[in-house]
N, C-alpha and C positions, 0 to 999 in steps of 0.2 A: 111218357105220356100219350099216347093214343092210342099204342098196339102195346101197353104192357102189361095186358094181363092175357095176352094169347097163350096157350099154349097147343103144342101139338103131340101127336101121338106116334110119331113115326118111332121106331125104333132104331140103333145105328146100321142093323141085318137091312134091313129092309130101305135104308135110306141107300143103300150102297147098293142093291139089288134091283129096286125099282126107281121106275123114272118117279121122282118129286120135289120137293123145295130142297134147294142146292144154293148156300150161300159163297164165290170167290173169293178170299181177299188176297187183293194186289197188292204186293213191298214194291214200292218205285226209291227205296230209302240204299242207301250205302251200309244198313246196321238191322240186326235181328230185330224184330217187330213183338210185339202182343199187345192180343184185344182182348180186353173183355168180352166173355158172355155171360150175358146178366140171368139171372135163374129166378128172383126175388121178383113178385108185384111190386107195382109203383118206381119206388125210386129207391127202393131199399138199401141194396148197394152202392147209393152212388150219389154223389160223388165219392171219387175214394183216390189217393196220390198211388196209392198201389196196385201197377199194371198186371200181373199176375205173379201166382204163389198167395201164399196165405192162405189158402184154400180159394182161393179165387180162381175158378176156370176161364182157358183164354185160348186163343186160338195165338199158336206162334209161327210166324212165317219169315222166313231166312230172306237177307239181300239181293231184291230181284225177281223173288219167286212168285208163284201165287201157289195158295193153299187154302182146300174148298174144303167145308164145314158143311154137313149136316145135321140138320136141326132136331133134337128131340124131346122126347116130354121135358117140360119141364123150363122147356125156356122160354123166357115171357116176350122174344122179339126185337130187341134190342143189343145192339154188340157198337161195347164203348169206343174209341181213338184217345188218344191221349200227345198230350205234348213232348216234344222234348225233353222239357223240363220233367216230368213225370205227373205234371199238371191232368187233369180231367181235359181232354177234350170232345170232339165231334159224337154225337149221341148215334149212330145211325138204326132205325125202326122201319121193321119188316112186319108187314100183315100176309101171313101164308095162308090163314082159315079158307078163303076162298079158292078152290083150286082156276077159276075159269082167270081170273084179273090180281094182281099182288098191290096192296097200297106201302107207300113208303115214303120214308122224310127220312130228313138230316135235323140235328135237335141240338142248336147250337149254346141252350138256353143255359146249362150248367161247363161251358168251355169250349174254345174253339179252336179248332188242328186241321191240317190240309188234309182233306176225307172226299171223296165222293163216293154216289150211288147207286145206282143204275143196273137196268137189264145186261145181261151180259150182249145180246145180241145186238145194242144199240139201239131197237124198237121204237119208237115216239108211241108218245103219252095220244091221248086221242083227242086230246083238249089242243093239241100241236105245242102244246109245250114243253123243251128239250129235253129229250129223259132221264139228263144226270139232274142230282140235287145234293147239294155241299159246296165245296169250292175247293179248287185246288192249291189256292193260294190268297188263302182272306186276307194276308195282311194286304198285296198289292189290287186285293177289290177295295180294301177301306183307304188306301192315299190315293184310289182313284176322284172316291168320292174327297178327300182334303183334299186334293190340288187347289180346289175354290175354297178361298180364306174363309167365303161367310158359312161353311159348311162346318168349318174345326171348331170341333168341343173346345170350354173354359173348365177352368175351376180344377183347385185337386186331384176329386174323384174322379174327372171324369180323365185324370191322364193315367190312373191306374190300370184300364180298359182300354185307351186308345194312347199309346206314347210316343209324345213326340220327337222330333230330334231336336238337338237343341237347341236351333235355327227358327224351331217349330215348323218348319215348311214340306216335312215330311215323318210319316208316324215308320218306327222303329218293331213295333209289337202292337199283339191285339190282345184282348184278353175277354174273357168273359163270367160271372158267376151268378147265384142264385140273388144277392145283394147289386146288379149292379144298379143306378138311378134310370128313372123312365127319359133321360135325354142320351143316355149310351145305347138302350132300347130302341130309341127312336133313329139313331146314326146309323147301326149298324142294320135296321130291317128298312127304313124308309128310304135313309140318304144313302148307304152303302150297296143295297140291295140286296143282302146278303140272303142265296138260293136256300135257304132253312129258317126255321122257328127262331129267333131269336126270343119274341116273344111267345107266352103260351100257347095263344092262338084261343080258338074255340074249346070255352068249361063248362058243361053245362048249367043250368042258374046263374052264370056270367051275364049282365048283358050291357053293353055300354050305351051312352046316348050317340045320335047322330053326331056326327062333327067332332066329337070325341078320338083323344089321339090314341085311349084304350081302344075305342072302335078301330081306327085306320090301322094299328098296329097287330092286332084280331084280325081283319081279313089282309093283310100286306104276309102274315104268316101261315094265315091257311092260304093261300096263293102257293107255295113251293110242298106240298104235299100231293106226291107223284100216284100215279096208275096208268099201271103197264095193262095188257089184255092178252090173256092165253102163253102166260110162263112165267114160271119158279123158280127162273135161272138169274141170279141178282149180284152182282160182284161190286166190290166195296173196291178204291184205291185209296191205296197211303202215298201220299206225297212228304 
């Protein structure tokens, strides 16, 4: 979405020998994972149910290990996680175009998974917001909101995205895709307050009336865009 046209000119050789952007991927799971390295402009390769293979470049990380990724020309600034079911998860977006600061965010418009992103040294953002974006346990975050009966979603369509237990007192799964209705975006973005883009945020030429749900969602989403000064060393953690 916001950083999808950033192309970097570093070669793998330079990235290994000179100080430059690096993305570390830490896998806390008990099995090997692969995150997709996006090289298309926009959303050309996203979403997909193929984690790695079939010509899709990826970052393989063994269980409980960390792998360093050194960006090269063609990377569009996005690395995509997948759920355990193999469906699209959180899209981690990083903008390294300015050596003095790094913009970054977690995008859950197309899928939700347990992933966070932030500076490797945990330095705080200048605006005082926590350095990490994304959610280590999105299901638990959603359930914290679901605990209040007035916050619970109704209707068959909503159950696809926020699946309740048989008694309805808790959620057993959370899900997102591009077809999610407005009420679902409202629940994840405003009520559960996911630290990610659920709504697409600010888009040139798109204007919302004051007080409208669209404006509330846009402003809430934009608030979860991260920025840190003085580092291009970032870490993605997969839970």
